[in-house]
C-alpha positions in Angstrom: 84.7 146.2 88.9 83.5 142.9 90.5 81.0 140.9 88.6 77.8 139.8 90.3 75.6 136.8 89.8 71.9 136.7 89.0 69.4 134.5 90.8 69.0 131.0 89.5 66.1 130.5 87.2 63.9 127.4 87.6 62.7 125.8 84.4 61.3 122.5 83.5 63.7 119.8 82.3 62.1 119.9 78.9 62.7 123.6 78.5 66.3 123.3 79.7 66.8 120.6 77.0 65.3 122.9 74.4 67.7 125.8 75.5 70.7 123.5 75.5 69.8 122.4 71.9 69.6 126.0 70.8 73.1 126.9 71.9 75.6 127.6 69.2 78.9 125.7 69.1 81.1 126.9 71.9 78.3 129.0 73.5 77.7 128.5 77.2 74.4 128.6 78.9 75.6 131.6 81.0 76.6 133.6 77.9 73.3 132.7 76.2 71.4 133.9 79.2 73.4 137.1 79.5 72.9 137.9 75.8 69.1 137.2 76.2 68.9 139.5 79.1 70.8 142.3 77.3 68.5 141.9 74.3 65.4 142.0 76.5 66.6 145.2 78.2 67.4 146.8 74.8 63.9 145.8 73.6 62.2 147.3 76.7 64.2 150.5 76.4 63.2 150.8 72.7 59.5 150.1 73.7 59.7 152.8 76.4 61.2 155.3 73.9 58.6 154.4 71.3 55.7 155.0 73.8 57.2 158.2 75.0 57.6 159.5 71.5 54.0 158.6 70.7 52.7 160.3 73.8 54.7 163.4 73.1 53.4 163.4 69.5 49.8 163.0 70.8 50.3 165.9 73.2 51.8 168.1 70.4 48.8 167.3 68.2 46.4 168.3 70.9 48.3 171.4 71.7 48.6 172.5 68.0 45.3 171.0 66.8 47.3 169.6 63.9 46.2 166.1 62.9 47.1 163.9 59.9 45.0 161.3 58.3 46.2 157.7 58.7 46.2 157.2 54.9 48.5 160.2 54.5 50.9 159.0 57.1 51.0 155.4 55.7 51.6 156.8 52.2 54.5 159.0 53.4 56.0 156.0 55.2 55.7 153.8 52.1 57.4 156.5 50.1 60.3 156.6 52.6 60.5 152.8 52.5 60.7 152.8 48.7 63.4 155.5 48.8 65.4 153.6 51.4 65.2 150.4 49.3 66.3 152.2 46.2 69.4 153.5 48.1 70.3 150.1 49.5 73.1 148.4 47.5 72.2 145.1 45.8 
């Protein structure tokens, strides 16, 4: 499979300097940009999935007329967090 290039991105000289200073040893600007784009895509997909799950949950609540108090949900999440922390090795 052939690789493709992305359009050039125009930035101020100051921002380019800031980017160059942030590179790790041996890291290229191209590899940094590719990694940043991949992370951005992953974040957007996660956001879309989160929103879709929330909308489906809201639809289910409307359909079943089953609602939960925020305090109960937060309490349950705190219990799950504490249990996960207890399982995590030191």
